[in-house]
C-alpha positions as a Markdown table, in Angstrom:
| # | Residue | x | y | z |
|---|---|---|---|---|
| 1 | Met | 9.4 | 33.4 | -24.2 |
| 2 | Gly | 6.6 | 31.9 | -26.3 |
| 3 | Tyr | 2.9 | 32.6 | -25.9 |
| 4 | Ser | 2.3 | 29.4 | -23.9 |
| 5 | Ser | 4.7 | 30.6 | -21.2 |
| 6 | Ile | 3.0 | 34.0 | -21.0 |
| 7 | Ser | -0.4 | 32.3 | -20.9 |
| 8 | Asp | 0.8 | 30.1 | -18.1 |
| 9 | Asp | 2.0 | 33.1 | -16.1 |
| 10 | Ile | -1.3 | 34.9 | -16.6 |
| 11 | Thr | -3.4 | 32.0 | -15.6 |
| 12 | Gln | -1.3 | 31.2 | -12.5 |
| 13 | Ala | -1.5 | 34.8 | -11.4 |
| 14 | Leu | -5.3 | 34.8 | -11.8 |
| 15 | Leu | -5.9 | 31.3 | -10.3 |
| 16 | Pro | -6.9 | 32.5 | -6.8 |
| 17 | His | -9.5 | 34.9 | -8.3 |
| 18 | Leu | -11.3 | 32.8 | -10.9 |
| 19 | Asn | -13.4 | 29.6 | -10.6 |
| 20 | Asn | -12.8 | 26.6 | -12.7 |
| 21 | Ala | -15.2 | 27.5 | -15.4 |
| 22 | Gln | -13.9 | 31.0 | -15.7 |
| 23 | Met | -10.3 | 29.8 | -15.7 |
| 24 | Lys | -11.0 | 27.3 | -18.6 |
| 25 | Gln | -12.6 | 30.1 | -20.6 |
| 26 | Leu | -9.6 | 32.4 | -20.0 |
| 27 | Ile | -7.2 | 29.7 | -21.1 |
| 28 | Ser | -9.3 | 29.1 | -24.3 |
| 29 | Val | -9.3 | 32.9 | -25.1 |
| 30 | Leu | -5.6 | 33.3 | -24.5 |
| 31 | Asp | -4.7 | 30.3 | -26.6 |
| 32 | Arg | -6.9 | 31.6 | -29.5 |
| 33 | Val | -5.7 | 35.2 | -29.3 |
| 34 | Phe | -1.9 | 34.6 | -28.8 |
| 35 | Thr | -1.6 | 32.3 | -31.8 |
| 36 | Asn | -2.0 | 35.4 | -34.0 |
| 37 | Tyr | 1.0 | 37.2 | -32.4 |
| 38 | Asp | 4.7 | 36.7 | -32.5 |
| 39 | Ile | 5.7 | 37.5 | -28.9 |
| 40 | Arg | 9.2 | 38.2 | -27.7 |
| 41 | Pro | 10.5 | 39.2 | -24.2 |
| 42 | Arg | 11.3 | 42.9 | -23.8 |
| 43 | Asp | 14.4 | 42.2 | -21.6 |
| 44 | Thr | 15.7 | 38.7 | -21.5 |
| 45 | Gly | 17.8 | 39.5 | -18.4 |
| 46 | Ala | 14.9 | 40.5 | -16.3 |
| 47 | Ala | 12.6 | 37.6 | -15.4 |
| 48 | Leu | 9.4 | 38.4 | -13.7 |
| 49 | Ser | 8.8 | 36.7 | -10.4 |
| 50 | Leu | 5.1 | 35.8 | -10.2 |
| 51 | Gly | 5.2 | 33.6 | -7.1 |
| 52 | Pro | 7.2 | 31.2 | -5.0 |
| 53 | Thr | 10.1 | 29.3 | -6.5 |
| 54 | Asn | 10.2 | 25.5 | -6.9 |
| 55 | Pro | 12.3 | 25.0 | -3.7 |
| 56 | Glu | 10.0 | 27.3 | -1.8 |
| 57 | Leu | 6.9 | 25.4 | -2.9 |
| 58 | Met | 8.6 | 22.1 | -1.9 |
| 59 | Glu | 9.5 | 23.4 | 1.5 |
| 60 | Ser | 5.9 | 24.7 | 2.1 |
| 61 | Phe | 4.6 | 21.2 | 1.1 |
| 62 | Leu | 6.9 | 19.5 | 3.5 |
| 63 | Ser | 5.9 | 21.8 | 6.3 |
| 64 | Ala | 2.2 | 20.9 | 5.6 |
| 65 | Lys | 3.1 | 17.2 | 5.7 |
| 66 | Arg | 5.0 | 17.6 | 8.9 |
| 67 | Leu | 2.0 | 19.3 | 10.4 |
| 68 | Glu | -0.1 | 16.4 | 9.3 |
| 69 | Gly | 2.1 | 14.1 | 11.4 |
| 70 | Cys | 4.5 | 12.6 | 8.8 |
| 71 | Ser | 7.7 | 11.3 | 10.4 |
| 72 | Glu | 11.1 | 12.9 | 9.7 |
| 73 | Asn | 12.2 | 9.8 | 7.8 |
| 74 | Thr | 9.2 | 10.1 | 5.5 |
| 75 | Leu | 9.8 | 13.8 | 5.0 |
| 76 | Arg | 13.4 | 13.1 | 4.1 |
| 77 | Tyr | 12.3 | 10.6 | 1.5 |
| 78 | Tyr | 9.7 | 13.1 | 0.1 |
| 79 | Lys | 12.3 | 15.8 | -0.1 |
| 80 | Ala | 14.8 | 13.5 | -2.0 |
| 81 | Val | 12.2 | 12.5 | -4.5 |
| 82 | Leu | 10.9 | 16.1 | -5.1 |
| 83 | Ser | 14.4 | 17.6 | -5.2 |
| 84 | Arg | 15.5 | 15.1 | -7.9 |
| 85 | Met | 12.4 | 15.9 | -10.0 |
| 86 | Ile | 12.9 | 19.7 | -9.6 |
| 87 | Asn | 16.6 | 19.6 | -10.4 |
| 88 | Thr | 16.0 | 17.4 | -13.5 |
| 89 | Thr | 13.4 | 19.7 | -15.2 |
| 90 | Ser | 13.8 | 23.3 | -16.2 |
| 91 | Lys | 10.1 | 24.1 | -15.8 |
| 92 | His | 8.4 | 25.7 | -12.9 |
| 93 | Val | 6.2 | 23.1 | -11.2 |
| 94 | Thr | 3.1 | 25.2 | -11.8 |
| 95 | His | 3.8 | 25.0 | -15.5 |
| 96 | Met | 4.3 | 21.2 | -15.7 |
| 97 | Arg | 2.0 | 19.1 | -17.8 |
| 98 | Thr | 1.1 | 15.4 | -17.6 |
| 99 | Glu | 3.4 | 14.6 | -20.5 |
| 100 | Asp | 6.3 | 16.2 | -18.6 |
| 101 | Leu | 5.8 | 14.1 | -15.6 |
| 102 | Arg | 5.2 | 10.9 | -17.6 |
| 103 | Gln | 8.4 | 11.5 | -19.5 |
| 104 | Tyr | 10.3 | 12.1 | -16.2 |
| 105 | Leu | 9.1 | 8.9 | -14.7 |
| 106 | Ser | 9.9 | 7.0 | -17.8 |
| 107 | Asp | 13.4 | 8.4 | -18.1 |
| 108 | Tyr | 14.1 | 7.8 | -14.4 |
| 109 | Glu | 13.1 | 4.2 | -14.6 |
| 110 | Leu | 15.2 | 3.7 | -17.7 |
| 111 | His | 18.4 | 5.3 | -16.2 |
| 112 | Ser | 18.1 | 4.1 | -12.6 |
| 113 | His | 17.0 | 0.5 | -13.4 |
| 114 | Cys | 14.8 | 0.5 | -10.3 |
| 115 | Ser | 11.7 | -1.6 | -9.9 |
| 116 | Lys | 8.1 | -0.8 | -11.0 |
| 117 | Ala | 7.2 | -0.6 | -7.3 |
| 118 | Asn | 9.8 | 2.1 | -6.7 |
| 119 | Ile | 8.6 | 4.1 | -9.7 |
| 120 | Asp | 5.0 | 3.9 | -8.3 |
| 121 | Asn | 6.2 | 5.1 | -4.9 |
| 122 | Ile | 7.7 | 8.1 | -6.7 |
| 123 | Arg | 4.4 | 8.6 | -8.6 |
| 124 | Arg | 2.5 | 8.6 | -5.4 |
| 125 | Ile | 4.8 | 11.3 | -3.8 |
| 126 | Leu | 4.5 | 13.5 | -6.9 |
| 127 | Ser | 0.7 | 13.0 | -6.8 |
| 128 | Ser | 0.6 | 14.1 | -3.2 |
| 129 | Phe | 2.7 | 17.2 | -4.0 |
| 130 | Phe | 0.7 | 18.3 | -7.1 |
| 131 | Ser | -2.6 | 17.6 | -5.3 |
| 132 | Trp | -1.4 | 19.9 | -2.5 |
| 133 | Leu | -0.5 | 22.6 | -5.2 |
| 134 | Glu | -4.1 | 22.2 | -6.5 |
| 135 | Asp | -5.6 | 22.5 | -3.0 |
| 136 | Glu | -3.5 | 25.6 | -2.3 |
| 137 | Asp | -4.6 | 27.2 | -5.6 |
| 138 | Tyr | -1.2 | 27.2 | -7.1 |
| 139 | Ile | -2.4 | 25.2 | -10.1 |
| 140 | Leu | -5.8 | 24.6 | -11.6 |
| 141 | Lys | -5.6 | 20.8 | -11.8 |
| 142 | Ser | -3.0 | 18.3 | -10.8 |
| 143 | Pro | -1.2 | 17.1 | -14.0 |
| 144 | Ile | -0.5 | 13.7 | -12.5 |
| 145 | Arg | -4.1 | 12.7 | -12.2 |
| 146 | Arg | -4.0 | 11.0 | -15.6 |
| 147 | Ile | -1.0 | 8.9 | -14.7 |
| 148 | Lys | -2.4 | 5.7 | -13.3 |
| 149 | Lys | -1.0 | 3.4 | -10.7 |
| 150 | Ile | 2.0 | 1.6 | -12.1 |
| 151 | Arg | 1.5 | -2.1 | -12.0 |
| 152 | Ser | 4.4 | -4.2 | -10.6 |
| 153 | Thr | 5.1 | -7.8 | -10.1 |
| 154 | Arg | 3.8 | -9.0 | -6.8 |
| 155 | Thr | 6.2 | -11.3 | -5.1 |
| 156 | Val | 5.1 | -13.6 | -2.4 |
| 157 | Lys | 7.2 | -12.8 | 0.6 |
| 158 | Asp | 7.8 | -15.6 | 3.0 |
| 159 | Thr | 6.9 | -15.7 | 6.7 |
| 160 | Tyr | 8.3 | -17.5 | 9.8 |
| 161 | Ser | 7.1 | -21.0 | 10.4 |
| 162 | Asp | 6.3 | -22.3 | 13.8 |
| 163 | Glu | 9.6 | -24.2 | 13.8 |
| 164 | Ser | 11.5 | -21.1 | 12.9 |
| 165 | Leu | 10.0 | -19.1 | 15.7 |
| 166 | Glu | 10.8 | -21.9 | 18.2 |
| 167 | Lys | 14.3 | -22.1 | 16.9 |
| 168 | Met | 14.8 | -18.4 | 17.5 |
| 169 | Arg | 13.4 | -18.7 | 21.0 |
| 170 | Asp | 15.7 | -21.6 | 21.8 |
| 171 | Gly | 18.7 | -19.8 | 20.2 |
| 172 | Ala | 18.2 | -16.5 | 22.1 |
| 173 | Lys | 21.1 | -16.1 | 24.5 |
| 174 | Thr | 19.7 | -13.3 | 26.7 |
| 175 | Leu | 16.3 | -12.7 | 28.4 |
| 176 | Arg | 16.2 | -9.4 | 26.4 |
| 177 | Asp | 16.4 | -11.1 | 23.0 |
| 178 | Leu | 13.9 | -13.7 | 24.0 |
| 179 | Ala | 11.4 | -10.9 | 25.1 |
| 180 | Ile | 12.0 | -9.0 | 21.8 |
| 181 | Ile | 11.3 | -12.1 | 19.7 |
| 182 | Asp | 8.1 | -12.9 | 21.7 |
| 183 | Leu | 6.8 | -9.3 | 21.6 |
| 184 | Leu | 7.4 | -8.9 | 17.9 |
| 185 | Ala | 5.8 | -12.3 | 17.1 |
| 186 | Ser | 2.7 | -11.8 | 19.3 |
| 187 | Thr | 1.9 | -8.1 | 18.6 |
| 188 | Gly | 3.0 | -7.6 | 15.0 |
| 189 | Met | 4.2 | -4.1 | 16.0 |
| 190 | Arg | 6.8 | -2.2 | 13.9 |
| 191 | Val | 10.4 | -2.2 | 15.1 |
| 192 | Gly | 10.2 | 1.6 | 15.3 |
| 193 | Glu | 7.3 | 1.2 | 17.7 |
| 194 | Leu | 9.1 | -1.4 | 19.8 |
| 195 | Val | 12.1 | 0.8 | 20.5 |
| 196 | Lys | 9.9 | 3.7 | 21.6 |
| 197 | Leu | 8.2 | 1.7 | 24.3 |
| 198 | Asp | 8.8 | 2.4 | 28.0 |
| 199 | Val | 8.3 | -0.1 | 30.8 |
| 200 | Ala | 5.4 | 2.1 | 32.0 |
| 201 | Asp | 3.6 | 1.6 | 28.7 |
| 202 | Val | 3.1 | -2.1 | 29.3 |
| 203 | Asp | -0.1 | -3.3 | 31.0 |
| 204 | Phe | 0.7 | -6.8 | 32.2 |
| 205 | Glu | -2.7 | -7.5 | 33.7 |
| 206 | Arg | -4.5 | -6.8 | 30.4 |
| 207 | Arg | -1.5 | -8.1 | 28.4 |
| 208 | Glu | -1.4 | -5.0 | 26.2 |
| 209 | Cys | 0.6 | -1.9 | 25.5 |
| 210 | Val | 0.0 | 1.3 | 23.6 |
| 211 | Val | 2.4 | 2.0 | 20.8 |
| 212 | Leu | 3.1 | 5.3 | 18.9 |
| 213 | Gly | 2.8 | 4.4 | 15.2 |
| 214 | Lys | 3.1 | 6.3 | 12.0 |
| 215 | Gly | 1.7 | 9.8 | 12.0 |
| 216 | Asn | 2.1 | 9.9 | 15.8 |
| 217 | Lys | -1.0 | 7.8 | 16.1 |
| 218 | Glu | -1.4 | 5.7 | 19.2 |
| 219 | Arg | -3.0 | 2.3 | 19.2 |
| 220 | Pro | -3.2 | -0.7 | 21.6 |
| 221 | Val | -1.4 | -4.0 | 20.7 |
| 222 | Tyr | -1.8 | -7.3 | 22.5 |
| 223 | Phe | 0.6 | -10.0 | 23.6 |
| 224 | Asp | 0.2 | -13.6 | 24.8 |
| 225 | Ala | 0.9 | -15.2 | 28.1 |
| 226 | Arg | 4.3 | -16.5 | 27.1 |
| 227 | Thr | 5.4 | -13.0 | 26.1 |
| 228 | Lys | 4.1 | -11.7 | 29.5 |
| 229 | Ile | 6.3 | -14.1 | 31.4 |
| 230 | His | 9.4 | -13.5 | 29.3 |
| 231 | Leu | 8.9 | -9.7 | 29.5 |
| 232 | Arg | 8.6 | -9.8 | 33.3 |
| 233 | Asn | 11.6 | -12.0 | 33.6 |
| 234 | Tyr | 13.7 | -9.6 | 31.5 |
| 235 | Ile | 12.6 | -6.5 | 33.4 |
| 236 | Ala | 13.2 | -8.3 | 36.8 |
| 237 | Ser | 16.8 | -9.1 | 35.7 |
| 238 | Arg | 17.7 | -5.5 | 34.9 |
| 239 | Thr | 19.8 | -3.4 | 37.3 |
| 240 | Asp | 19.5 | -0.1 | 35.5 |
| 241 | Ser | 17.0 | 2.8 | 36.1 |
| 242 | Ser | 16.2 | 3.5 | 32.4 |
| 243 | Pro | 12.5 | 4.0 | 31.7 |
| 244 | Ala | 13.0 | 2.3 | 28.2 |
| 245 | Leu | 11.5 | -1.2 | 27.8 |
| 246 | Phe | 14.5 | -2.4 | 25.9 |
| 247 | Val | 18.1 | -1.2 | 26.6 |
| 248 | Ser | 21.6 | -2.1 | 25.6 |
| 249 | Leu | 23.2 | -5.0 | 27.5 |
| 250 | Cys | 26.2 | -2.9 | 28.7 |
| 251 | Lys | 26.5 | 0.3 | 30.6 |
| 252 | Pro | 25.3 | 3.1 | 30.3 |
| 253 | Tyr | 22.2 | 1.0 | 29.3 |
| 254 | Arg | 20.9 | 3.3 | 26.6 |
| 255 | Arg | 17.6 | 2.8 | 24.9 |
| 256 | Leu | 17.9 | 0.2 | 22.1 |
| 257 | Arg | 17.7 | 1.6 | 18.6 |
| 258 | Ile | 16.1 | 0.2 | 15.4 |
| 259 | Ser | 19.6 | -0.7 | 14.1 |
| 260 | Gly | 20.4 | -2.5 | 17.3 |
| 261 | Val | 17.3 | -4.8 | 17.1 |
| 262 | Glu | 18.0 | -5.4 | 13.4 |
| 263 | Ser | 21.6 | -6.3 | 13.9 |
| 264 | Arg | 20.9 | -8.6 | 16.8 |
| 265 | Leu | 18.2 | -10.5 | 14.9 |
| 266 | Arg | 20.4 | -10.7 | 11.8 |
| 267 | Lys | 23.3 | -12.1 | 13.9 |
| 268 | Leu | 20.9 | -14.6 | 15.6 |
| 269 | Gly | 19.7 | -15.8 | 12.2 |
| 270 | Lys | 23.3 | -16.4 | 11.0 |
| 271 | Glu | 24.1 | -18.3 | 14.2 |
| 272 | Leu | 21.1 | -20.6 | 13.6 |
| 273 | Gly | 21.6 | -21.0 | 9.9 |
| 274 | Met | 18.4 | -19.0 | 9.0 |
| 275 | Asp | 18.1 | -16.7 | 6.0 |
| 276 | Arg | 16.7 | -13.1 | 6.1 |
| 277 | Val | 15.8 | -12.8 | 9.8 |
| 278 | His | 14.5 | -9.3 | 10.3 |
| 279 | Pro | 11.9 | -7.5 | 12.5 |
| 280 | His | 9.4 | -6.8 | 9.7 |
| 281 | Lys | 9.0 | -10.5 | 8.9 |
| 282 | Phe | 7.4 | -11.0 | 12.3 |
| 283 | Arg | 4.7 | -8.4 | 11.4 |
| 284 | Arg | 4.0 | -10.1 | 8.0 |
| 285 | Thr | 3.8 | -13.5 | 9.8 |
| 286 | Leu | 1.2 | -12.3 | 12.3 |
| 287 | Ala | -0.9 | -10.7 | 9.5 |
| 288 | Thr | -0.8 | -13.8 | 7.4 |
| 289 | Arg | -1.7 | -16.1 | 10.2 |
| 290 | Ala | -4.5 | -13.9 | 11.5 |
| 291 | Ile | -6.2 | -13.9 | 8.0 |
| 292 | Asp | -5.6 | -17.6 | 7.5 |
| 293 | Lys | -7.4 | -18.3 | 10.8 |
| 294 | Gly | -10.4 | -16.2 | 9.8 |
| 295 | Met | -9.7 | -12.9 | 11.6 |
| 296 | Pro | -11.7 | -10.1 | 9.7 |
| 297 | Ile | -9.4 | -8.1 | 7.6 |
| 298 | Glu | -10.7 | -4.9 | 9.2 |
| 299 | Gln | -9.5 | -6.1 | 12.6 |
| 300 | Val | -6.1 | -7.1 | 11.2 |
| 301 | Gln | -5.9 | -3.6 | 9.7 |
| 302 | Arg | -6.6 | -2.0 | 13.2 |
| 303 | Leu | -4.1 | -4.4 | 14.8 |
| 304 | Leu | -1.3 | -3.4 | 12.5 |
| 305 | Gly | -2.2 | 0.3 | 12.5 |
| 306 | His | -2.7 | 0.6 | 8.7 |
| 307 | Ala | -4.4 | 3.7 | 7.4 |
| 308 | Lys | -5.6 | 1.8 | 4.2 |
| 309 | Ile | -6.8 | -1.8 | 4.0 |
| 310 | Asp | -4.9 | -2.3 | 0.8 |
| 311 | Thr | -1.7 | -2.1 | 2.7 |
| 312 | Thr | -2.9 | -4.8 | 5.1 |
| 313 | Leu | -3.7 | -7.1 | 2.1 |
| 314 | Thr | -0.1 | -6.7 | 0.7 |
| 315 | Tyr | 1.3 | -7.6 | 4.1 |
| 316 | Ala | -0.8 | -10.7 | 4.5 |
| 317 | Met | 0.1 | -13.4 | 1.9 |
| 318 | Val | -2.6 | -16.1 | 2.5 |
| 319 | Asp | -1.2 | -19.6 | 2.8 |
| 320 | Gln | -1.7 | -21.5 | -0.4 |
| 321 | Ser | -2.7 | -24.7 | 1.5 |
| 322 | Asn | -5.6 | -22.8 | 3.1 |
| 323 | Val | -6.7 | -21.5 | -0.3 |
| 324 | Arg | -6.7 | -25.1 | -1.6 |
| 325 | Ser | -8.8 | -26.4 | 1.4 |
| 326 | Ser | -11.2 | -23.5 | 1.1 |
| 327 | His | -11.6 | -24.3 | -2.7 |
| 328 | Arg | -12.4 | -27.9 | -1.8 |
| 329 | Arg | -14.9 | -26.8 | 0.9 |
| 330 | Tyr | -16.8 | -24.0 | -1.0 |
| 331 | Ile | -16.3 | -24.8 | -4.7 |
| 332 | Ala | -15.1 | -28.2 | -5.7 |
């Protein structure tokens, strides 16, 4: 064990008891003093335990995120990313430096051949974890602060045209599928929010319903008159007693799952000769159209249930023809 490891152990043990200025002074003194000594462990088989292990810290972090309202799917993704990092390095997380994490991200990108966007997602999760360690006084300063956002190529994702939406409506073989298409298109809700809805959640008079979004946050979404008619027709046609808004077509009429909606839309797309028909595309279409027609971005953000406005901007790819006409109007 070198002096740097001993210095790390001492500073970590004293972290809850010293302020930042005192801690920096202690580190400076330890570095200056220990360089004059050749330090070896007394007993290599007896390692001192000065705190929680890496897996224990990870589980504590996940518990904190669960308490904040993160979904189980998000927590599973966090755990997979952190477990991979912990299992790859031999260091305790409280001893990691910026160069360790930068090298880890670089090596992972090289060997996994994943996109820059995926690497930045990993960086954000590691940043959240080390910021939590800092807040909980396990470390003095997050080592990932100096690793900036990783730039990635922004691809323009397509949206549904008016013709495509009408084609899907005409191609829907059941009242249920027609109601799903209309509700997704007019509200921009997530498919996970759609399958959680009950019939009682829908206010037909006000043409709105309250959905449970990410972080267990409720928000109202709004639908048009056509959706109202098709929803009522679908509900009136049902013979089951399930409280769910959308159920399977056959007994025992279970609540429709995300995979059920995705597979049905994918099958409909193939039948109509359309590429990449999926629920999320309805959401992106609504955001793009709303911004193109002049809806304030803050209102689009509220409508979609985004915590950050940057997320809304990535969803809404402004139509190039509108950019051209605006240029002619305001600049040319």
